[in-house]
N, C-alpha and C positions, 0 to 999 in steps of 0.2 A: 483553220476558219471555215472550211466550206461544210461543218455541221453545226455552226451557229443556229439556233434557231430565226424563223424569222414569222412578221405577224403584217400580212396584207391589209388593205382596208378599199374599200370600194371604187368602182374605175368612174364610170359617166352614166350621165342621166342626158337627152337631149343635146349632148354637145357641151353640157357644163358640168366640169368635175367636181363631182362630189366625196364628202366620206361616208362611208356605210356607218348603220346604226350598231356593228360589232367589229370584233377582228377574225379574220382567219388565222388561228395559232398555227405553227409549226409548219407554212407555205413553203415550199420548195422553189417556189416560183422564183427563176432568176433571169434580170433584165436581156431580153435578146440581141442579138449577134449587133443588130441595125440598132437596137434602141440608145438614147442618151440618158443620162442618170445624172442629175442636178442634185446637191447637198444644202440643205436649210436649215438657219437656224432661230428665223425671228428677225435676225437682224438687216437692216437697211442693203448691207452689201448682198448678205445672199438673196436679197427679193430681187435685186441687179443680177445676180448669178440666171435666177430660176426666170426674170424675164428674158434674158438672152438666150438659155437655153430653150424656152418657148420659142421664141424667132430661129431656132434653126431647127427647133422638130418640125414646125409648120412647113419651114422652107424642104427640108428631107422626109418630111410625109413619114415622120417615123415617130413610136414612141415615146412620150416623157416618162421619166420615172422620176417623181419626185422622195426624195429620201433624208427623214431626220432620222437623229440613232440617240442613245440615251442609255446609261448606265446607272446601274442602282449601287450609289457608295456604301461601304462597310466602315461606320467609326467606331476606334475603340473606346471602353468605357476607359475611367477614371482608375478604375484597378484591375488587377488579373482575375479577382473574381468575379468581378461582374461582367467579365467575357466582351461581347460584341453585341453592337444593339445595328439592327437593318434599316436603312426609311424602307415605307410603305411602298409599292415597287408600282401599284395603282394611281398613286399621286405622281409618280412624276410620268408615269406612262400616258395619264390625263393632259398632263403640262406638255409631253411632246406633242399631244395629239391638236391641242389647240394651236402650236406653234403649226402644225401642218395644215387645219384648216386656215389657218389666216395665208398659208402662202397659195393654196386653193382660191382662193379666194382673187387673188391678181388672175386668174389664168380663165377668168367669166368670158363666154361669149368667144373663145376660141373655139377652133374647130382640130381640138388637137385627144391621140390618144392617150390620155394621163392616163399613169399607173400611181397612187399615191402609198407610201408604205412608212411604218416605222419599222424599225432596228435597233435589237440590243447588243451593246459592245461599246467598244471605244471607236470615236468617230472615222479615223485616221484607217484604221483596219477597216471598218464596212465598207468602205467607198472601194480601199483594195481591192478588198474581197470580189466587189461590185466588177470593179474592174474588167476582171475575166471574160465575161461575156459583154461588154458594154459596147456600143462604139465610142462614144465619146460621154468625158465622166467633165462636171460645170461646179467650178465651186466660184466664192466669192473670194477677193482677198484677208478680208480681215472680218471678226465676226464677234460672235459676244462671248467667244471663250467656251463652248459648248462645244458644238459642233465645227464649225468652219473653221471659227475663228482657231484652233487646236491642228488644223492643219498647217497653217501657215505662223504658228506659233512654238510650240516645242520640237514639232515633226516637220516641220517647217515643207522638207526633201521627201519626205515619205511618199507623198499622191505622186506629181509629180515625174519625182525619179523611179517608182515602182512598178506604177501603173499597166496596168498592161495595154491599155490604151491612151490613146494622146486626152490630155487634160486643158482644160481652157481654165485659165484664172484670173477672172473678171474682177475690175476696181467699182470703188463707187461711182454710180453713172449720173447721171442729169436725169431726176425722170418725168420731164417735161418730154426730154429725146425720146425716149420710150412710151410716151404716152401714159406715165403717170407722174404726175405732178407732184401727190403726193408726198414721194420721193425727197421731193425739195430739191434745191440748184447746186451746180457741182461747186464743191468745195477746196476744189484748188490739188486735192492728192489724187483725184479720180479721172474724168472722163477730162477731154479739153475744156477749156476754161469756157470759150464763146461756140455757142450754136452754130454748127455748120462749119467747124473747123477740121470736120474727120476729111482725111482723102479721101476718096474710093480707089482702094492698093490694099492690096495684101503685102506685109514685108516680111521677108526671110532671112537670120542673120547665121553668115559661113562662114567657117573658119580652113576651112577644108576638109576636114574630118569625114570618117562615113557618119557620122549622127546629123552630121549638119546637112549632108547631102541627102540621107532619108527626111529631115525638116524639111529640105527645100521639096524634094518629090510632093509630101503632104500640101505645103504651102502652097503650088503651082495646082495639085488639086482644090484646094479652098478658093483660087482664084477662080479659076474655072466654075465651080457652082457658083458664085456668086458674082460672076459676070465683069470679073476685075482685072486688073493688070495686076504685075505680079513684078514687085522689086527687090534684086537680090543685092545683101551688102555686106561688105567685108570691110573690116575696122584695121587698120595699121596703130598700134596704142605705140606710145611714144617707152621709150628706155623712160626706167626707173627703178630705186632698190637696189639692189644687186646690179643693173648692170650700169648702173648712173655715173661708175665712175670711167670708164669708157673711155681713151684718150681719144681717139679715130672716131669721127661722124661716119656712122651709115649712110651707105651711099643710098638715101629713098627715094630718088628718082629710078634709081636701077632697081629695087626694090617692089616701085611701083608697076614699074614696067612686066617684070617679071610676073607681080598676081594679078595684071589686065589681062597675060596672056590663060592662065588659070581658070580668071573667071569667065573670058569670053567661050574657051571651053565647054565650061561648065553651063553657059547659057547655052550654046550647042546643041548639048547633049542634052538637057529639060526641054526644048524648044522639039528634038525629035520624038519626047513621049508627050508633047504638048503645045500641039503645034497651034493651036487655036486661043492660046493666052500669050498678051504682050509681055514678053516679056523682057524688064532693065535691069542691067548691073549699075554696079556702083560702090566704085573703090574710096573710102574716107580716112582720114585720119580722126585718131581719138580712142581712148578709153572703151572699152568697147563695152560696158555699162551703162555709160553714160549716153553713148550712141543708141544702144538699144532702147532706154528711157527717150530721149526725142524721139524714134520713131515711131514709141509707142503712143506719141501725144498725137499724132495726127493721121496716122494707119489707120485700117476698118480692124485689124487682123497683125498681129505679131508674132511669127511664128519662130519656135527654138527647138533645136535639139536636148536631150537630156543631159548630153555629156560633149566634154570638142578637146581642141587642142590645148585650152586654157584661155581660148579669144571669146568667141561670141557664147558657142552653148557650154564650153567648157565654167564661165562662169555664172552658172546655175546651180549648179551644184555643188561649186567653190565657196570661196570667202563671200563673195559677195551677192550671194543667192538673195537673200532674203531684199537686199536692197532691190536688185531687179522685181523680186516680183512684190513686193512691197508697193514700191513706186510710180510700178509700169502706169501710163495715163490712159490706156486702153488694153483691151483683152489681150492676152498672151495664150499661143497654143504650145502647150509643151508637147512634142513629140518622142516618146517611148523605143529604144531600138527593136528592131524588127526586120525579119532576113525579108528582102523585093530582088527579085530578078533583073528590077530595072538597073540598080547599084552595080551590078555585074558588069556596064556597056558603058561606063563614065569613062574609062582610059583610053577607049577605042575613037572618044571626042580628043585627044589632046593633054596637054603635062597636067596634072596633079601634084598637089604642095607633096613635096617630098615627109616621108614617115619622120617623127622627130624634128623637124624643123622647125 
């Protein structure tokens, strides 16, 4: 995908992001390693993602790449003799430019280095390609079906599962909360229903997997950069399905005691790397997906890994992945696997969940 032709548009004029009069075809420019990429498609959901990404870019003082994508469909004719007819590329590109112009209008007055761009190709493929150099990818949880809608539709796992950088999934927001009342009020499917209901805290779900530990490191970094506390949550799911026949009840008190020791060790490990962050640990009963969704309703940011042991992070790419990402009530940051030397120090702080447990 690296040889996909790109078309970039103009950058800024006196702090106001604007679209240039023409396109620079065939640009090889890719996001800087510290850049944030946000996908837009003209929907309210993508506008919420755009505003969230803009706030992140301002806070981090990093470039913001505002991206929309389109494909040129090919329609089969009614007979083989007629061959194929293609839609005029210019018409679709102009429509994409209109979407981009509308998105940029929401950024007026912000002190941002905005890099607007129009890409040709499949939406998920475009973002996956750009994630190789980006610091953060941001998309809405739903869209019009052309760009962001595809990401959490037929290819829902493509971006968070395979992106090379963390991916933030932003639900429909309260426009008033973000300073854009034109977006309307909360719908009950996105941000918390009452203004001010968000607790200033970052939450991370853990299950003892290496992916969850990586997510906890990123969550601690996010908490530190925001000046917030970090809450580490581990859930103990009830028996169900094939295990519901077990005649002897599990000693849940012993299980909780064992997990509490391991969570405490993990807390001390995190504190060794982030001594200035208030790190809390919580062990709760409940189905992991339900706990995740509930936590997202009151936290500023929920952080999870891409895979796990079948608990928190494992569910994101399992049977309940759509439910978690579509029903989250606040921003969810999905952290991909990567090598980190800090992971190698975890076992020196105490017991960890044994493989296969």
